[in-house]
C-alpha positions in Angstrom: -17.6 -23.3 0.6 -21.3 -22.3 0.5 -22.2 -19.1 -1.3 -24.3 -17.9 1.5 -21.4 -18.1 3.9 -19.2 -16.2 1.3 -21.8 -13.6 0.8 -22.6 -13.1 4.4 -19.0 -12.2 5.1 -18.7 -9.9 2.2 -21.7 -7.6 2.9 -21.0 -4.1 4.2 -24.1 -2.1 4.9 -25.1 1.4 4.0 -28.3 2.9 2.4 -27.1 1.4 -0.9 -24.5 -1.3 -0.7 -21.9 -1.8 -3.4 -18.4 -3.1 -3.8 -15.9 -0.2 -3.9 -15.2 1.0 -7.4 -11.7 -0.1 -8.5 -10.2 0.5 -11.9 -8.4 -2.9 -11.9 -8.4 -5.8 -9.4 -6.1 -8.7 -9.2 -7.6 -12.1 -8.2 -5.9 -15.4 -7.6 -7.2 -18.9 -7.8 -6.0 -22.4 -8.6 -6.9 -24.7 -11.5 -10.3 -26.1 -11.1 -11.5 -23.6 -8.4 -13.8 -20.6 -8.9 -12.6 -17.2 -7.9 -15.0 -14.6 -6.5 -14.8 -11.4 -8.4 -17.5 -9.2 -7.0 -20.7 -9.4 -4.8 -23.4 -6.8 -5.1 -26.3 -6.1 -2.7 -28.7 -3.2 -2.8 -30.8 -2.3 0.3 -33.2 0.6 0.6 -33.1 2.9 3.6 -36.2 1.2 4.9 -34.3 -2.1 4.8 -36.4 -3.5 2.0 -34.5 -5.1 -0.9 -33.6 -2.8 -3.8 -33.4 -4.0 -7.4 -30.7 -6.6 -7.9 -27.7 -5.1 -9.7 -26.7 -6.5 -13.1 -23.5 -7.5 -14.7 -22.7 -7.0 -18.4 -19.6 -8.6 -19.9 -17.4 -6.1 -21.7 -14.4 -8.4 -22.2 -15.0 -12.2 -21.7 -12.0 -14.2 -20.3 -10.1 -16.1 -23.0 -9.4 -19.1 -20.7 -12.4 -19.4 -18.5 -16.0 -18.3 -17.9 -17.8 -15.7 -15.9 -20.5 -17.3 -13.7 -23.3 -15.2 -12.1 -24.9 -16.7 -8.9 -28.0 -15.2 -7.5 -29.0 -15.8 -3.9 -30.1 -14.2 -0.7 -28.1 -13.4 2.4 -29.3 -12.6 5.9 -27.5 -9.5 7.2 -25.6 -10.1 10.4 -26.8 -9.1 13.8 -23.9 -6.7 14.1 -24.8 -4.8 10.9 -25.1 -1.0 11.4 -28.7 -1.1 10.2 -31.2 -3.6 8.9 -30.0 -6.3 11.3 -31.2 -9.8 10.2 -32.9 -8.6 7.0 -32.8 -11.0 4.1 -31.7 -9.4 0.9 -31.1 -10.6 -2.7 -27.5 -10.6 -4.0 -25.7 -11.1 -7.3 -22.2 -12.6 -7.2 -19.8 -12.9 -10.1 -17.2 -15.7 -10.2 -14.4 -16.6 -12.6 -14.2 -20.3 -13.5 -11.0 -21.3 -15.3 -11.1 -23.9 -18.2 -10.1 -27.4 -17.0 -6.3 -27.7 -16.8 -5.7 -24.0 -17.5 -3.0 -22.2 -15.5 -1.7 -18.7 -16.3 -3.1 -15.2 -16.4 -6.6 -14.3 -17.8 -8.4 -11.0 -18.0 -12.1 -9.9 -17.9 -14.0 -6.6 -17.8 -17.5 -6.1 -16.8 -20.0 -3.2 -16.5 -21.9 -3.1 -13.2 -25.3 -1.5 -13.5 -27.3 -0.6 -10.4 -29.7 2.1 -9.5 -29.6 3.9 -12.9 -25.8 4.2 -12.8 -23.1 2.0 -14.2 -19.3 1.5 -13.8 -16.6 -0.5 -15.5 -14.5 -3.0 -13.5 -11.5 -4.9 -14.9 -9.9 -8.0 -13.5 -6.6 -9.8 -13.9 -7.0 -13.3 -12.8 -3.9 -15.5 -12.0 -4.7 -19.2 -12.1 -2.0 -21.3 -10.5 -1.7 -25.1 -11.1 -2.6 -27.2 -8.1 0.4 -28.4 -6.2 
């Protein structure tokens, strides 16, 4: 699956766009497959790109890696504002170690616009059938 397709479906627009703050999120994946944790986009009211939000690792996963992917996404034509604008995005994925199945945890600090928040994840990695 291409990251631009994943990102395009995940964008919800407002003056500043961010994933809703959650104290702990549960994510599932299978061995050998990355799991999307969070996607962040920041757009100014004039539709110009804002600064790209940053991730800081607070607790690294014991059985995998956190992977940051930078890219751009074109906002859909049905977006409430900034239709068709191309904006930078940061996406964070969890990649399990080869052959690992079980539960892993990670915590990150998300910094954007002079503020930051903590997000924790419990990742369930199931063996491929």
